[in-house]
C-alpha positions as CSV (number, residue, x, y, z in Angstrom):
1,M,-4.9,20.0,-31.7
2,N,-7.1,20.2,-28.3
3,R,-6.3,20.1,-25.0
4,R,-7.1,16.0,-24.5
5,A,-4.8,15.6,-27.6
6,Q,-1.9,17.9,-25.9
7,L,-1.9,16.1,-22.6
8,G,-1.9,12.8,-24.7
9,K,1.4,13.7,-26.2
10,I,2.5,14.8,-22.9
11,A,1.9,11.6,-21.1
12,N,3.9,9.6,-23.7
13,I,7.1,11.7,-23.3
14,V,6.0,11.7,-19.5
15,R,6.0,7.7,-19.8
16,N,9.5,8.0,-21.7
17,E,11.1,10.1,-19.2
18,I,10.3,8.9,-15.9
19,G,8.5,5.9,-16.4
20,L,5.0,7.0,-15.4
21,N,1.8,5.5,-16.8
22,F,-0.9,8.1,-17.6
23,E,-3.5,6.3,-19.7
24,N,-6.4,8.2,-21.2
25,N,-8.6,7.6,-18.2
26,R,-6.1,9.4,-15.9
27,L,-5.2,12.3,-18.2
28,D,-6.9,14.6,-15.8
29,D,-4.4,13.4,-13.1
30,L,-1.8,14.5,-15.5
31,E,-3.1,17.7,-16.4
32,R,-3.6,18.3,-12.7
33,G,0.2,17.7,-12.0
34,I,1.2,20.1,-14.4
35,I,-0.9,22.7,-13.3
36,T,-0.1,22.8,-10.1
37,A,4.0,22.4,-11.0
38,L,3.4,24.9,-13.4
39,D,2.3,27.0,-10.1
40,E,5.0,26.5,-8.2
41,I,7.6,27.7,-10.9
42,K,5.1,31.0,-11.8
43,I,4.4,30.3,-15.3
44,E,1.1,32.3,-16.0
45,N,0.6,31.0,-19.4
46,K,-0.2,27.7,-18.7
47,S,-2.2,26.9,-22.0
48,E,0.7,28.1,-24.1
49,F,3.4,26.1,-21.8
50,I,1.1,22.7,-22.5
51,E,1.1,23.2,-26.1
52,N,4.9,23.6,-26.4
53,L,5.5,20.8,-24.2
54,S,3.2,18.6,-26.4
55,V,5.0,19.2,-29.4
56,A,9.0,18.7,-27.6
57,S,10.8,15.8,-27.9
58,S,11.6,15.8,-24.2
59,I,11.4,17.6,-20.9
60,E,13.5,20.2,-19.7
61,P,15.3,18.6,-17.0
62,F,14.5,21.5,-14.5
63,F,10.9,21.5,-15.4
64,L,10.7,17.7,-15.3
65,K,12.3,17.3,-11.6
66,V,9.6,19.9,-10.4
67,L,6.8,18.2,-12.2
68,S,8.0,14.7,-10.8
69,S,7.1,16.0,-7.3
70,H,3.7,16.5,-8.4
71,L,2.6,13.7,-10.7
72,T,4.1,11.0,-7.8
73,V,2.1,9.7,-4.9
74,G,3.7,10.5,-1.6
75,E,1.5,8.6,0.6
76,T,3.6,6.2,3.2
77,Y,3.9,5.7,6.8
78,F,6.4,4.1,9.4
79,F,6.6,0.5,9.2
80,R,4.0,-0.1,6.7
81,E,2.8,-3.6,5.8
82,S,3.8,-5.7,8.6
83,P,4.6,-9.0,6.5
84,A,7.6,-7.4,5.3
85,M,8.6,-5.7,8.4
86,N,8.9,-9.1,9.8
87,F,10.8,-10.5,7.2
88,F,13.9,-7.9,7.6
89,V,14.2,-8.6,11.1
90,K,13.7,-12.2,11.0
91,K,14.8,-13.8,7.8
92,M,16.7,-10.9,5.5
93,M,18.9,-9.4,8.2
94,P,20.4,-12.4,9.7
95,E,21.2,-14.2,6.5
96,V,22.6,-11.1,5.4
97,I,24.6,-10.1,8.9
98,N,26.6,-13.7,8.3
99,K,27.4,-13.6,4.4
100,A,28.4,-9.8,5.2
101,K,30.8,-11.0,7.8
102,Q,32.0,-14.2,5.5
103,D,32.6,-11.6,2.6
104,N,34.5,-9.1,5.5
105,R,32.4,-6.3,3.8
106,A,29.7,-4.0,5.0
107,I,25.9,-4.5,4.5
108,K,24.3,-2.4,1.9
109,I,20.2,-1.7,1.7
110,W,18.5,0.7,-0.6
111,C,15.2,2.0,-0.3
112,A,14.1,2.5,-4.1
113,G,10.8,5.3,-4.4
114,C,11.6,6.4,-0.6
115,S,9.2,9.1,-0.8
116,S,9.2,10.9,2.5
117,G,12.1,8.8,4.3
118,E,9.3,7.0,6.6
119,E,10.1,3.2,5.3
120,A,14.2,3.9,5.1
121,Y,13.7,5.1,8.8
122,S,12.0,2.6,9.6
123,L,14.2,-0.1,8.5
124,A,17.3,1.8,10.4
125,I,15.3,2.1,13.7
126,L,14.3,-2.1,13.3
127,I,18.2,-2.6,13.1
128,N,18.8,-0.5,16.0
129,E,16.0,-2.3,17.8
130,H,17.2,-5.9,16.9
131,F,20.7,-5.7,16.2
132,P,21.9,-3.0,18.4
133,E,25.8,-5.0,18.8
134,L,26.4,-4.1,14.8
135,P,28.8,-1.2,14.2
136,R,27.4,1.7,12.6
137,S,30.1,1.2,10.1
138,S,29.3,-2.3,8.9
139,F,26.2,-1.2,6.9
140,S,24.5,1.6,4.8
141,I,21.3,2.7,4.1
142,L,20.5,4.3,0.9
143,A,17.0,5.9,0.1
144,T,16.2,7.2,-3.6
145,D,13.1,8.9,-5.1
146,I,12.6,10.6,-8.1
147,S,10.9,13.8,-6.2
148,S,12.9,16.1,-4.7
149,K,10.0,17.4,-2.8
150,A,9.9,13.7,-0.9
151,I,13.7,13.7,-0.5
152,N,13.6,17.7,0.9
153,K,11.1,16.2,3.4
154,A,13.0,13.1,4.6
155,I,16.2,15.0,5.0
156,S,14.6,17.0,7.5
157,G,12.7,14.1,9.5
158,K,9.8,16.2,10.3
159,Y,6.7,14.2,10.3
160,T,3.1,14.7,11.7
161,E,0.9,12.1,13.6
162,W,-0.4,10.6,10.3
163,S,2.6,8.8,9.5
164,F,2.7,7.1,12.8
165,R,-0.8,5.4,12.3
166,E,1.2,1.8,12.7
167,T,4.1,3.0,15.0
168,P,4.1,1.8,18.9
169,G,3.8,4.5,21.3
170,N,6.9,3.5,22.9
171,I,8.6,3.3,19.8
172,K,7.6,6.7,18.9
173,N,8.9,8.4,22.1
174,K,12.2,6.5,21.9
175,Y,13.0,7.7,18.2
176,F,11.2,11.1,18.1
177,E,11.2,14.5,19.5
178,Q,8.4,16.6,19.0
179,K,8.5,20.1,18.6
180,D,6.7,22.7,16.6
181,G,3.8,20.5,15.9
182,F,5.8,18.1,14.3
183,W,7.8,14.9,15.6
184,N,11.5,15.1,14.8
185,I,13.5,11.8,14.0
186,S,16.5,11.3,16.2
187,P,20.3,12.9,14.7
188,G,21.4,9.3,15.3
189,I,18.8,7.2,13.3
190,K,18.9,10.2,10.7
191,R,22.5,9.6,10.2
192,L,22.3,6.3,9.3
193,V,20.5,7.1,6.0
194,N,21.6,9.1,3.0
195,F,19.0,10.5,0.6
196,S,19.4,11.2,-3.2
197,Y,17.8,11.4,-6.5
198,L,16.9,8.7,-8.6
199,N,15.0,7.9,-11.6
200,L,14.1,4.2,-12.0
201,A,13.0,5.1,-15.6
202,K,16.3,5.1,-16.7
203,E,18.3,2.7,-18.7
204,S,21.0,2.1,-16.0
205,F,20.9,2.6,-11.9
206,S,24.7,2.5,-11.6
207,S,25.2,5.4,-14.0
208,Q,23.0,7.8,-11.8
209,I,24.7,6.5,-8.3
210,A,27.9,3.9,-8.2
211,S,26.5,2.9,-5.3
212,T,23.3,0.8,-6.4
213,N,25.8,-2.3,-7.2
214,N,26.2,-5.0,-5.3
215,I,23.0,-4.4,-2.9
216,D,22.0,-7.2,0.1
217,I,18.6,-5.7,0.6
218,I,16.1,-3.2,-2.0
219,F,12.6,-2.2,-0.9
220,C,10.8,-0.6,-3.8
221,R,7.2,-0.9,-2.1
222,N,4.1,1.0,-3.9
223,V,6.3,2.2,-6.6
224,L,5.9,0.3,-9.3
225,M,2.5,0.2,-9.8
226,Y,2.5,3.5,-11.5
227,L,5.1,2.8,-14.0
228,A,4.5,1.9,-17.6
229,P,4.9,-2.2,-18.2
230,D,7.7,-2.2,-20.1
231,K,9.5,0.3,-17.8
232,I,8.9,-1.9,-14.5
233,K,10.3,-4.9,-16.7
234,K,13.3,-2.7,-16.9
235,A,13.7,-1.9,-13.9
236,A,13.1,-5.4,-12.2
237,E,16.0,-6.8,-14.5
238,N,18.3,-3.7,-13.1
239,F,17.3,-4.2,-9.7
240,Y,18.2,-8.1,-10.3
241,N,21.4,-7.0,-11.5
242,S,22.1,-4.4,-8.7
243,L,21.7,-7.0,-6.0
244,T,24.6,-9.6,-4.5
245,N,23.5,-13.2,-5.1
246,D,21.2,-14.4,-2.5
247,G,20.1,-10.7,-2.4
248,W,16.8,-9.7,-1.4
249,F,14.0,-7.6,-3.1
250,V,10.7,-6.6,-1.7
251,T,7.9,-5.4,-3.6
252,S,4.2,-4.7,-2.1
253,Q,2.1,-7.5,-1.9
254,V,0.1,-5.8,-4.7
255,E,2.7,-5.7,-7.3
256,L,3.5,-9.3,-7.4
257,N,4.1,-10.4,-10.8
258,D,5.6,-13.9,-12.3
259,E,6.5,-12.0,-15.5
260,Y,8.0,-8.8,-14.4
261,F,9.5,-10.5,-11.3
262,S,10.7,-14.1,-13.5
263,L,14.6,-13.7,-12.6
264,F,13.9,-14.2,-8.9
265,E,13.0,-17.0,-6.7
266,K,9.9,-16.8,-4.6
267,V,9.7,-17.2,-0.7
268,Y,6.7,-17.6,1.0
269,F,6.4,-15.7,4.7
270,E,3.5,-14.3,6.7
271,N,0.8,-13.7,4.3
272,G,3.7,-12.3,2.0
273,I,6.0,-13.1,-1.1
274,F,9.0,-12.0,-1.3
275,Y,11.6,-12.1,-4.1
276,Q,15.6,-13.5,-3.8
277,K,18.3,-13.7,-6.5
278,N,20.0,-16.8,-6.5
279,V,21.8,-17.6,-9.6
280,E,22.2,-21.4,-9.0
281,K,18.6,-22.3,-7.9
282,K,15.3,-21.3,-9.3
283,K,12.8,-23.2,-7.5
284,T,10.6,-21.7,-4.9
285,K,10.7,-22.3,-1.2
286,S,8.7,-21.5,1.8
287,L,9.5,-21.0,5.5
288,P,8.4,-23.3,8.7
289,Y,5.4,-23.6,9.5
290,K,3.5,-22.5,13.2
291,N,-0.1,-23.2,13.2
292,Y,-0.6,-20.0,15.5
293,L,-2.9,-18.0,13.2
294,E,-5.0,-21.4,12.4
295,Q,-5.7,-21.4,16.2
296,V,-6.6,-17.9,15.9
297,L,-9.0,-18.4,12.7
298,A,-10.3,-21.3,14.4
299,K,-11.7,-19.0,17.0
300,T,-12.3,-16.4,14.7
301,N,-14.8,-18.6,12.5
302,S,-17.0,-19.2,15.7
303,G,-19.1,-17.2,17.6
304,N,-21.1,-13.9,16.8
305,I,-20.0,-10.8,14.8
306,K,-18.9,-9.0,17.8
307,S,-16.5,-11.9,19.0
308,Q,-15.3,-12.0,15.3
309,R,-14.0,-8.1,15.5
310,R,-12.3,-8.5,18.6
311,A,-10.3,-11.7,16.9
312,S,-9.5,-9.8,14.1
313,K,-8.5,-7.1,16.6
314,N,-6.1,-9.0,18.4
315,I,-4.6,-10.6,15.2
316,D,-4.0,-6.9,14.3
317,R,-2.2,-6.0,17.7
318,E,-0.4,-9.6,17.5
319,V,1.5,-8.0,13.8
320,K,1.9,-4.9,15.4
321,S,3.5,-6.1,18.4
322,V,5.4,-8.5,16.9
323,Y,8.0,-6.0,15.0
324,F,9.5,-5.2,18.2
325,S,9.7,-8.7,19.7
326,N,12.1,-11.6,19.9
327,T,10.1,-14.0,18.4
328,L,7.9,-13.7,15.5
329,E,5.8,-16.1,14.1
330,V,5.2,-17.8,10.5
331,E,2.6,-18.0,8.5
332,V,1.2,-20.9,7.1
333,P,2.6,-22.0,3.6
334,L,0.8,-21.1,0.6
335,N,0.9,-24.8,-0.9
336,S,-1.7,-25.7,1.7
337,V,-4.4,-24.2,0.3
338,S,-3.3,-23.4,-3.3
339,E,-6.4,-26.0,-4.8
340,T,-8.9,-24.9,-2.4
341,D,-11.4,-22.8,-4.0
342,I,-10.9,-18.9,-3.4
343,D,-15.0,-18.2,-2.9
344,E,-15.6,-21.3,0.0
345,L,-12.3,-20.2,1.6
346,Y,-13.6,-17.0,2.0
347,N,-17.6,-17.8,2.7
348,S,-15.9,-20.2,5.3
349,G,-13.8,-17.3,7.2
350,R,-10.6,-18.6,6.0
351,Y,-9.2,-15.2,5.6
352,S,-5.8,-16.1,5.9
353,D,-5.8,-18.3,3.4
354,C,-7.8,-16.2,1.0
355,I,-4.7,-13.3,1.7
356,K,-2.1,-16.6,0.6
357,L,-3.9,-18.0,-2.4
358,C,-4.9,-14.4,-3.9
359,I,-1.2,-12.8,-3.6
360,S,0.0,-15.9,-5.4
361,E,-2.8,-15.9,-8.1
362,M,-2.1,-12.2,-8.6
363,A,1.5,-13.0,-9.2
364,K,0.0,-14.7,-12.5
365,N,-2.7,-11.8,-13.5
366,E,-2.3,-9.0,-10.9
367,K,-5.1,-7.2,-12.4
368,N,-7.6,-9.9,-11.6
369,H,-10.7,-7.9,-10.2
370,K,-11.7,-10.9,-8.0
371,H,-8.6,-11.6,-6.8
372,L,-8.0,-8.0,-5.6
373,T,-11.4,-7.5,-4.4
374,I,-11.0,-10.2,-2.3
375,L,-7.7,-9.9,-1.2
376,A,-8.9,-6.2,0.2
377,K,-12.2,-7.9,2.2
378,S,-9.9,-10.4,3.6
379,Y,-7.3,-8.1,4.9
380,A,-10.4,-6.0,6.3
381,N,-12.2,-9.2,7.8
382,T,-8.6,-9.6,9.7
383,G,-7.9,-6.5,10.8
384,H,-5.0,-5.5,8.6
385,Y,-6.7,-1.7,7.4
386,K,-3.6,-0.7,6.2
387,E,-3.1,-3.9,3.8
388,A,-6.6,-3.4,2.8
389,I,-6.3,0.1,1.8
390,S,-2.9,-0.4,-0.3
391,V,-4.8,-3.2,-2.2
392,I,-7.8,-0.7,-2.8
393,D,-5.9,2.0,-4.2
394,K,-4.4,-0.6,-6.6
395,I,-7.8,-1.4,-7.9
396,I,-8.5,2.2,-8.1
397,T,-5.5,3.0,-10.1
398,E,-6.1,-0.1,-12.4
399,G,-9.7,1.5,-12.9
400,L,-11.1,-1.5,-11.8
401,S,-13.1,0.3,-8.7
402,D,-17.0,-0.4,-8.5
403,E,-19.1,1.3,-5.7
404,D,-18.8,-1.9,-3.9
405,I,-15.1,-1.2,-3.5
406,F,-15.8,2.3,-2.7
407,Y,-18.3,0.9,0.1
408,L,-15.5,-1.1,1.5
409,Y,-12.9,1.4,1.5
410,G,-15.4,4.1,3.0
411,T,-16.5,1.4,6.2
412,I,-12.1,0.8,6.7
413,L,-11.4,4.7,6.8
414,H,-14.6,5.1,9.3
415,E,-13.0,2.1,11.5
416,L,-9.8,4.0,11.8
417,N,-11.9,7.1,12.7
418,E,-11.0,9.2,8.9
419,I,-14.4,10.3,9.3
420,G,-14.1,13.0,6.4
421,K,-12.1,10.9,3.6
422,A,-14.7,8.2,4.7
423,K,-18.2,10.4,3.6
424,E,-16.2,11.4,0.4
425,V,-15.2,7.8,-0.4
426,F,-19.0,6.9,0.6
427,K,-20.2,9.8,-2.0
428,K,-17.9,8.3,-5.1
429,G,-19.3,4.9,-4.5
430,L,-23.3,6.8,-4.5
431,Y,-21.8,8.5,-7.4
432,I,-21.2,5.5,-9.5
433,N,-24.7,3.9,-8.3
434,P,-27.1,5.9,-6.4
435,D,-29.1,3.0,-5.3
436,H,-26.3,1.6,-3.1
437,L,-28.2,0.4,0.0
438,F,-25.1,0.4,2.3
439,S,-23.7,3.4,1.3
440,H,-26.6,5.3,2.1
441,L,-27.2,3.6,5.4
442,M,-23.1,4.4,6.3
443,M,-23.7,8.1,5.5
444,G,-27.1,8.4,7.4
445,N,-25.4,7.1,10.1
446,I,-22.2,9.3,10.0
447,L,-24.4,12.3,9.5
448,N,-26.9,11.5,12.3
449,Q,-23.9,11.2,14.5
450,E,-22.7,14.6,13.0
451,G,-26.1,16.3,14.7
452,K,-27.1,16.8,10.9
453,K,-30.1,15.0,11.1
454,S,-32.3,16.0,8.1
455,A,-29.4,15.6,6.0
456,A,-29.3,12.0,7.4
457,N,-32.9,11.2,7.2
458,K,-32.5,12.0,3.5
459,H,-30.0,8.9,3.2
460,Y,-32.1,6.5,5.2
461,S,-35.2,7.4,3.1
462,N,-33.1,6.2,0.4
463,V,-32.5,3.4,1.9
464,L,-36.1,2.4,2.2
465,K,-36.9,3.4,-0.9
466,I,-34.1,0.9,-2.0
467,L,-35.5,-1.8,0.3
468,E,-38.8,-1.7,-1.2
469,K,-38.0,-4.3,-4.2
470,W,-37.3,-7.1,-1.6
471,N,-40.1,-9.3,0.3
472,S,-40.4,-8.7,4.0
473,D,-38.9,-12.4,5.0
474,E,-36.6,-12.2,2.3
475,I,-32.8,-12.2,3.5
476,V,-30.8,-8.4,2.3
477,S,-27.8,-9.4,0.3
478,G,-24.9,-8.1,2.0
479,S,-26.7,-7.4,5.5
480,G,-24.8,-10.6,7.3
481,G,-28.5,-12.2,7.4
482,L,-31.0,-9.5,7.9
483,T,-34.3,-9.6,6.5
484,K,-35.8,-6.9,4.5
485,A,-38.3,-6.7,7.8
486,R,-35.6,-6.3,10.3
487,L,-33.5,-3.8,8.3
488,K,-36.9,-1.5,7.5
489,N,-37.5,-1.6,11.1
490,M,-34.1,-0.6,12.1
491,V,-33.8,2.6,9.4
492,E,-37.4,3.5,10.3
493,N,-36.5,3.9,14.2
494,L,-33.4,5.9,13.0
495,L,-35.8,8.0,10.9
496,S,-38.2,8.6,13.8
497,D,-35.3,9.4,16.4
498,K,-36.1,13.0,16.3
């Protein structure tokens, strides 16, 4: 049996054991994970180990735990996805607090697939900020993951700057202490979260951890997208059964799916859809509407590109600050745009409406390349770069990416000053399409700024060669209205700037 066939067999075992889905186009990722796991436990004859594993019926528990840490994606950060954080503060917690008081019981919150703990600690901080009167004995936060390495990091409570890219400075300074190159979470917040190992692909949650019953709020974001379809469906059913009636289930906005989560009722709020368990009624409801973002978008849709960028940044600041303010803005209800053509919405600059419509359509077909792409672009155009990256990750994971997606990804990373990562992403796009004009232009600009004039000029020269297929007065598609002559002149000036 050749190595590819062996990996295919192992992929089936991994799928059965922990639910992770490795299709043929991701077998290289599986192999890398196995190799690094074997390095960790000092196995020298890796070929023999892989061969034996490929004919086994299951994976030995010790190695399964080690392997899980090398196959899962551990990238996350504090206060990720603003709509979910806002909804937690504005809607979920007030309702849950009232219900728990009526039932004379404690509130139970569960972060499933918690990775290195940023999400669970974010919720603890939000509770402390917005509900300081809530006794510590009146609620619990359980955080689980399949990666023992991630759990150990979460328990340590030590984080680097990268985990705080959406955290206001005053919150960071209030709840974290800098020491030895890390930011350590305050002991008071750390005590509010209990971390544990749990495999979401198992038949039952409560058989692993008894306290996964009668949960009020479950967060499981950017986790299910990596599981096989049948495992997602079973996990969704288990989550539903784990919730108390009227309990809340929160996925990431790129994981919404009407088929998988058909048991739940949908609630719309601030560019997002959230799920609620309600055994008595099964209709969709939306929250009250304020025209705040429509007013902002009206300003965004007028004026030049610079003013639009300023407006986008203003929206981003509003979203960030709303975590820690007493009032939270509610978005436009989805049904106000559900009949509008998505291309018309996007081309007219109605990005907020595009976001809502794309999210709704993705719930019906989560792998629709057009909707995913427009959703990513709309998030980027409104300054919601982290949400855009989350959607782009989904596109890449599903094997739907093309040179335009990598170009979009690269421009976002560049805007976030992640220059090294941006260059790598632009290179991936150029590997797919060596004639992608704007990827060459961005690479040239980056290298030029780095003082690498010779390397930059190669990319600028490629731009000029690609431009030869346009007429002088022809608008270059994707340029924002620039003619070939104007763009050619700009690039020639860059080339002549010695």
